[in-house]
N, C-alpha and C positions, 0 to 999 in steps of 0.2 A: 510409625515411619511416615514421612510426608509422601503424598501422592504427587509424583513428578511426571505423570502422563502429560505429554505435549499437547498444548491447546493452540489451535490455529485461528487466525483472524484475517479476513480479506476486507481491507478498508475502503474499497472503491468498486461498487457495482452500480449500474444504472437500470432503472425500471422502465416499464412501458408508459409510465406517467410523464416521461421526458426522453423520448427518442429511442428507448430500448424496445425490445419485443417480448419480454417476459414480465409477468406480474410480480409484485413483491412476494406473493404467496408461492409462486413457482420458483423464484430465486431462493427463497428460504427452504423450501422442500428439498431442492437439489443440494444446497449447502449442507443440510443435515445428512443427506446421503453420502456426501463427500467427506464428512467428518469435521466440518468447521465448528468451532465453539461460538463464533460471532461473525457477523458481517455488517458492513456499513452500506446502506443504500444512499448513494451520493449523486443524486440527480443534479443537473446543471441549475444554478440559481436563476430563477425567473420571477422572483418576488415572493412576498409572504403568503399570498393566497394559494399558489401552487404548492408551496412548502407545507402549508396546513393540511392539504389533501394527502400528501405523502405521509405526514406525521400520523394522521388518523388511520391510514392503511397499515402502517407499521404497528400501531397499537392493536389493531384488530388481529393481525397475523401473530403478533407476539404471544397472545393468549393461547395459541394453538401449537406452540413449538418451544423446545428447550434451547434453540439457537438464540443467542443474544442479538437482537436487532437494534441498530443504532441509526439515528438520523444524521445524514451528512449533506453537505452542499458543495458542489464543484463550481468554482468561479472561473468562467471563461470570458476574458475581456481582452481588448486590444491596446489599452493605454494604462499607464500608471495611475492616472486620476480616476479612471473607471474602477481599477482594482481597489484603490483606497475607499471609494464610495461603497463598493460592494462589501468590503470587509466591515465597514462601519455598520452596514445594514444587517449582515448575516451572523456575525460572531456570537451575539447573545442568543440566537435562535436555535442553534444546532451544536451538538457536541463536537463534530468533526468537520473541519473546513479544509478543502483541497483547492489548490490553484492549478489551473491548466497552464503549463509552461510552454516554452519555445522561444518567445521573444526575449532577448537578453535583459531588457529593462524589466519585464515582468518577473523573470527568474530572479533578478537581483533584489527587487523589492520584496518578493515573497520570502526569500532567505533572510531578509533583515526585519521581518515582521513576526513577532511571537504569536500573533493571532492566527497564523497559518499553521496547520498541522502537517499537511502533505504538499510537496511540490511535484506535480505529475509531469512525466516525460519532458524534462528541461531541454533535451536534445531534439525535440520534435521539429522537423522541417529545416534543420540546420546542417551545415557542413562541419561544424565543430561541436564539442560536447554541450555547449550552452551555459557552462558554469566555469568559474575560475577559482583560484585558491581563496580569494576574498569572499566570494559568495558562499563557498562551502564552510569557511570559518564562521561566517555569520549564521548559517543554518545550524551549526553546532552550538553556538551561543544561545540561539533562540528556540532550540528544540524543534526545528523544522525538518521533517524527515524527507529525504530524497526518495521518491517512489520509482521503483523499477517496474515499468509498465509492460506487462506480458502482452496485452492486446496489440501494442505497437510492433512487437516481434512477430506475433501471430499473423498479422495482416500485411507484413512486408515480405518480400521475396528476393532470393538470389543476392545480387550485389547490394541492393538496398538494405536487406536484412544484415548482411555482413558488415556494412558500413555503420548501421545502427548499433549493432552489438559492440563495435569498436568504440563508438562514442559513449555508450553506456558503461563500458569497462573503464574508460578514462574517468568518468564521474565516480565510479565505485572506488577507484584508487585514491582520488582526492578525498572522498568521504572517510575512508579508512584512516588516511593520514591525519585528518582533522577531528576524528571521532564524531563525525556527524551521523545522525540516525539514518538507517537504510531500511526500507520495507519493500516487499514485493506485493504488487496488486494485480488483479486480473483485469480490472476495468471492463468487466463483462457487461455486455448489453443484452445478453440472453443466456439461458441455461446452456446453450451450445458453446458459449465462450468460456464458461466456467471450467476450472481444472482442479484435479486432485491436488491437495496441498504439496505433495511430494514433487509434482511437476513444476509448480511455481518455485519451490526450493531449488530444483535443478537449474532454473534460470540463474539464480544467485550464484550457484556453483560455477556455471559456465562463465559468468562475468568475473570470476577470480576470487570469490570469497571461500574461506575454508569451511569445513563441514559444520562446525558448531555455529559459526556466524551466519551461514546460509539458512540454517533452521531458524535462527533468531529473527531473520527478516520477515517471517510469517508467524512468529510466536511471541517471543519476549518484546521485540521492538514495537509491534502494533499494540500489544497488551499494555505497555507503558503509556502509550498515547491515550488509549481508552481510559485507563485508570486516572491519568492526569486530568482529563476533561470531564469525566463523570463522577470521580471520587469513589468509584467502586473498584475494589481490587479484582483483577482478572486472573493473574497467575502469580506465583511466587516471584517477586522481583529479584533479579540478580544482576550484578554489574555486567555491562556489555563487554564482550571479548573483542580485542583488536587482533587482526590477523597477525599471526606470529607468536602471540602469547599462548601459553599452555593453560588449559583448564581441565585437568585430568579427569576429575569425577564426572563432570558434565559430558565431556567427550566420550568417556566409556559408556555412559548411560545412553547417549544418543546413538552410538555405534550399535549397542545392544538392540535399541528400538529399530534401527535400520536393518539389522540382520533378521529380526523377527518379521519385518514387513516385506523383505525382499530387496532386490537391487534398485538403485535410483533409476527412474524412468529415463529413457533415451528421448530427449526433447526433439531432436531432429526427426525421429521417426514419427512423432506425434503431430508435427506441423506440416 
């Protein structure tokens, strides 16, 4: 019988080599305690020299852990030309490429470029969701995952958090309609920002995804990205479920795992 134990992946964490406060070793140790199968240390792209330092540190720590450690790069730029230049430079150097969104032009280009794996917080600093149907359709065609960024929720409060959740919910609805990939990331910059996988899954649920799809945002969806970029299978690949479609066997198994682990955490009480 196949082992269908759920495996979880956080595709965006930042180390103390680039603005974070926890080392790669500390992030890895805590990820293992939380039950992650793999993490991506996705420091902001600052050139090949700094990337080489991070790569060496990941290799050192990988020898000490069972958690799969992947090298990533977050591209944070202000103009389309800068984004194109950065993608040309970084794509061949790392398995996972994330783009920091917010500006509509950046969001649009990221969705239309298959070299991008994740579009982070497209709604950041906006009064609208930051994406439209054309952007989401392009993301679906190019395999660009829309990343639901827990850190943005964690560090916003009251009216700002409520408005942010509304914009994120709008993007989730568009992604579901177009079958664009969705993942949840912690964007943790220290071990104190990291969360149990079930807490990140709870965010997906709050944003309107059904039970099975909420789990997929931290398991199947990121695992497919890892497999596509590394060529190494991570989990048994199964077709993604669209909200409203039934997937009886998987849903029953996920419900059984949920019953065994206890109730879904209350996000509001945690933040």
